[in-house]
N, C-alpha and C positions, 0 to 999 in steps of 0.2 A: 558593207552598206545594206541598210532593208532598202527594198524594191516594192513598187507597188504601180498600177497604172494609172495615166491621166486622170481619168476619170474617178477613180478611187482617191487620188490626190487632191480632188476638187472637193468630193464628199468629207474628205477628212478636216481640209483648211474650214469648209464652210460648218463643220459641226464645232469646232473649235471656236471660232468667230461666234455662233450661235450661242455656246458656253457661256462665253467670256460676256454676252450681252445681256444675259438674265440677271435682273435686279435684285440684289440682296437686300436691299432697303428701300423702301418707297417714300418713307416721311422724314421729316426731321423735326426733334422735339424744341428745338431753340426758335424763336421766333427769330423768323427772317435773317437766319445767318447769312454772312457773307462770304463768299470765295471769289478770289482773284486770281485769273490764271494768266501766265506770262509767255506768249508766242502762239500764233496761231495757225501752225502746223498739223500733222495728224494727230497728235498727242494734244496739242493743247484744243484746237476745235472740238475734238471728240470728248475730251473730260467735261467740257463747258457744254455741250449739247446733252451727254447723259445725267450730267447733274441736274439740269432742269427738268429731263424726262421724269427722273426716278425721284427728284428731292422736293417735290411740291413747291413750299416756298422759300426755297434758296434763292437767295441773289448772287447771280454769275457775271462778273465783269471781265471780260477778254481784252488782253492790253497787246498790241503789236505795233511795229515799225511800219506796216505796210499796209494800204488799205486792201488787200486780198492776200492770197497766198499760192505761189506759184510752185508746183508739186515738182520736187527731183524724180518721182516715179514718172517713166515715160520719157523723161527731158533729154535722153541721149537720141532718142527720134526725134526731137526738136534740132537737135545739134545736126543731123544728117538731113534735115528739110522734109523729113515722111510725116511731121506732124506740125501744127503751127503753135505759136506760144499760148494763144487764146485755148487751146485744148487741154492745157494742164493749169490753166489759172482757174483759180476757186474762189469764190467770193464768200464773204461771212453775212450776207443778207439774208439767208434762210434762218441761220442762227438767231439773228437778231429778231426778224418778223414773225417765226414760226415758234421758235424756241426761247424768245423772250432774254436772252442773252444781250448785255450791254457791250458796248464796243467801244474802246477809246484806242485811237491810233496815237502812238507814242512810244518813247525809248524807255525800259525799265531801267533806273539809275540805281536804286540802291533799295535794299532790305532792311527795316528795323525789327528783328526777332522778338526784342522786349518789348517795343510797342504794338506788334503787330499791323505795322504800317509799311506800304510801297512807294516810293517815290518815283513818279512818272513823270519824265521830259515830253511835255507836247508842243504843237506850235505856238500855243498861248501861253505857256510858262509851264513851271512843274505843279502837277497836281501830288496830293497825297492821298493813298487809296487804305482804307482801315479794312482789315480782313480778319475773319474767323481762322481759314485756312488759306493757303498760299498754295498755289500749283505753278511749278515754273518748267516750262517745256521750251527754252529758248534755242534748240539745235545745237550745233556746233560752234564752235570758234577753231582757227587754225593756230597752229604752233608757228612761231618765228621761223623763217625761212632762212637758210645760210646761206650768205651771200647778197645778191640784188636783185632782189624779186619785185616786178611791178606787174601786178593783176591785170591791170589793162593794157598790158603787152603780151605776156603769156598768161592766159587765164587759167583757172582751176575748173570753173563750172560745175562746182561741186555744192553752191547755194544756188539754184536755177533762178532766171532772169536775165539781167544785163549780161551777166557772164554766159549765160548759156548763148545766147545772141551772138555776142563777142568769138565765141569757140566755131559755131554755125559759120560766120563770115569767113574766118580764117580757114577753116575746112575748104571750102566752097572756092576759096583761091587758089589751093594748090594745084599743081599739072604734073606731069609725067615726071618719073623720076626723083621725086621730092620725098622728104620724109616728116611724118608725123610723130614727135616723141610725146609719150606720157608716162607719169609716175603712179605707181601705187602706193598710198601711205602705209607707215608702219598699222598693223593692228594693234586696238581696234580702231575701227574709223566707220563711218556711215555708208551702209548698203555694201556689204562684204563682195556681191557680184559683179557691183557697178563698173568699176574700172575695167574688168574684163570684157563685159558688155560692152562698154564702149568702144574698145580695140576692134572687137567684132564689127560691129555696126560701121565704124570708119574704114576699117580695111573693105568692107563689102561696099559703102558708098564708092570709094576709089577705083574698084573693079568695076562698078555700074558706069559711072562716070567714064571708064577708059583711061584711066589715070596711069599709063603703062609705067610699070618699074618702080610706081611710090610705094612706101611702105609704111606700116606703123612698127614702133620699138616701143614695146612697154618693158619701164624700168621699175621692176617689184620689191620694194624695201624688206619683203619677206622672203623665207627660204621657199614658199611654192605658194601655188593658186590658193586663195583663202576661201575660195566656196566654189560648188560645181566643178572641182579639179577634173573629172572624168569628160565632162561635156565641153569645158573650155581647153582642156588638151587635144580633143578631138578638133574643136574648131582651129585651134592654133595652126595645129599640123597636117588636117586635111581639109578643111573645109576653106580655110584661109591659107593653105600652104604656100608659103614664098612672099606673102604681103606681111604677116606678122612675126616678129622677131621677139621672143618672150626672153627677158633676163631677169633670172632672181636674184635675191642676195644684193641689191642694187641701192645700198643706203645712200640718200643724198647727201654729198658734201659741200657742193656751191652751185647756185643758179645763179645766172647772169640773163636779164628780161632782154637788155640791150641787143644783146648778141644770139639770143634763144639757144645760147649754152648752158649744159649742164654737166657736172661732175659727180661720179659716182665711186662707189666702192669697188664695182664692177666693170663700170667702161664710161668713158668720156666722150661727150658728143657736142660738136660745135655748128653751129648756123643751122639748125634745123628750121625748116620752112614753118613749122608748127611747134611750138613747145608748152604742152598740156600739163603743167607742174600742179599736182594735187597734194598739198602740204598734208603732215601728219596734223591730228586732230585732236580736240579737247573739249569740254564742256563749255556751253555758252557762258559769257561772262558772268551776268546775273547768277547764276546757277553755282558757278565755279567760286562765288565770292563764299558760299557755306562751307567749302574744303572739299580738297579733292584727293582721290588715290593716287599711286603712284603713276598710274596711265593717265589721269587727268582728268578724271570722271566722278561725278559726286556719288558716293555710297548710299544705298538705301536699303528700307526693309521692303521686301519683295510683297510683304502682305498689304502694303499702304504706299508704299514708294516714299514714306516719311524719312525725314532724316533723323539721324540718331539724338543730335543736340535740339532738334526743334522738330518734334512731331507733327506738328500741324504746317509744316513747310514741306512740301511734296515734290520731287523731282522726277519727271518722267520723260521717256523717248530718248532722243540720242544723249542727252547730257548726263544720263543716270549710268551708273554700275551695280548690276544686280547681282546679289551673290550666287553662285552657278558651280556647279561641278568642274573641275579642271579640264580643259581641251572642249568644253561643252558650252561656252561662253553664250549670253543671251545678244542675238545680234543687235545691230543699230539700224533699224529700217521702220519706213512709215507704217507698214502694216504691224509691226510690234509696237510701235508707238501708239496707234489706236487699240490695240489688245491690253497695254498698261493704262491707258486711259481709264478704261472701264473698271478695272480692277481698284484704281484710285478712287474713281467716282463713288463706286461701291463702299470702300474704306471710309472715305469722308463723312458720308451719311450714315453708318452704322457709329461712327465717332460722335455725331451731332446727335443721336438717336441715344447714346450710351448704351450701345450694344459690343459685343466682343467683336473683333474683325474676323472675317471668313479664313479659315487656313484651306479650303478645298477649291484654291483658285488654279486657272492653268491660262497660259498664254501660248499664241502662238503665230509664227510669220511665215508667209509664203512669198514667191518672188517667181517672177516671169522674166526672161532675158531674150530680148531679140539676138539671135545670132547672123541672120541674113535679113533682107527686107521681107522675107518671108517666112522666115521660120524662126522658133522661140525654142529655148529651154524653160525648165521650172524646177524648182527649189522650195521645200518646206520644212520646219523645225518646230515641234512642238513641247511644249516644258509644263512640268505640274510642281507645286509647290510641296517639300517634302524635305528630306534629308540630302546634301550635296556632298560630294566624294572629292578626295585629293587624287594625285596620278598614282597612285599605290592602292585605291579603292577604298581607303578609310575615309569614314566621316567627319567631316571638317564642319560641320553645323548645318543649318536650314537656309532654304533657298530656291531657287528653281532649277529643277534637275530637267535637262533634253531626256525624252523618250521616246521621240521618232526622228529619223531624219530620212526624208526623200530628196532624191534627185534624177532628173529625167534620164532613162536609160537613151541609147544613141537612138532607136527608132522612135523615141519620144519627142527629140528635135525635129518640130517639124510644123508644118503651116497650120493645123489644127492647135496646137500650142501657141503659135503667132495670134489666131483669133481669139483665144481663151484669155490671152493675155490683156487685151482690152475689156473685157468681162471683169476679170479680178480687179482691175485697176478703178474702171468705173463704180465697182461696189465698194469698193475702201473710200472714194470721191465722196459717193453717196451716204455712207455710214457716216463720216466725219463732218459733211457740211452741209448734208439736207435734212 
């Protein structure tokens, strides 16, 4: 694995972000073209902002079911009480007042690709929005759970907000010798390091609170740790030794929320104190209606994030499936959604201006994961557009090819990285919402 120090990592991540932020088109020839954006997460907010910053007279309407966005980034620290919910609550006010993005609170119900119309359910009734381009960034939906799963009893907390608070309260109620059981969904899923990070901060919380004999059992549907394997293996076996039990190849067979019990291909657990079931994931419903791949996500053109059947309908963020080299998939993360949004905004403006799409594009994703209440690890992955390869090294088409992977060495899991985590998060928050 390629290694570089933390400072070099920060420089690299910043360079990628800066590259992605350079506008390739600054005006549109069409009079007042209309772009509708569904979803106010890091993908949707960013594409709305940059369309207005770069697009001159482009009219942008942002649609979201909520009056603000609650970030999954840093949300595990809300679970442990280290941060308040307000710390990760991001409003749309600046998008409206500074960038003149129109905001409509409502649920996107249906897309009419032939008529270029979107139906939105609002408190006052259904509204029809006409568009020249439509950007869908609805995040994830969950695959049906086997058995009897009630998220109000056994929360996922993988969509931040009320679920985060519920899991926080359940964790706070734990006592000595009790068990926190959590699942890791089958890849691909939102935020590859996120479940392992949660296991670490929960284990550390139990230690700090003096919950003697309490432990975390991680039931991973995958054959191994999906992100930062060295950092998390060390965290599980050294930092949190005796407090975390990691179980790979644990496909969930049945969940019973009433008894907080779970059956998997690796082991069965009954009457856990806390059962944090994180289901398998797929594209958000409005995006999935366009058609999905075998993994449940929407295939897109990596130069525009447009769909094959409807090039003026774009899917970014967690819902999209970007063509990539085998074993080098583009991760689903807030940082990556932010990067994809800028490529998408540029592509829309080029199309409106009658220009060819830029093929010199790059995206990158960085992540910091708290390991304890004072330390964190980091991860980065950078991608460029070009040939992509199968497992045998043969060219299989065009898409995003990973050119760099960085992971914190053991001495990089430290307090400096923990502090840098907040700088990184606040930079993304500001770039998307300010």
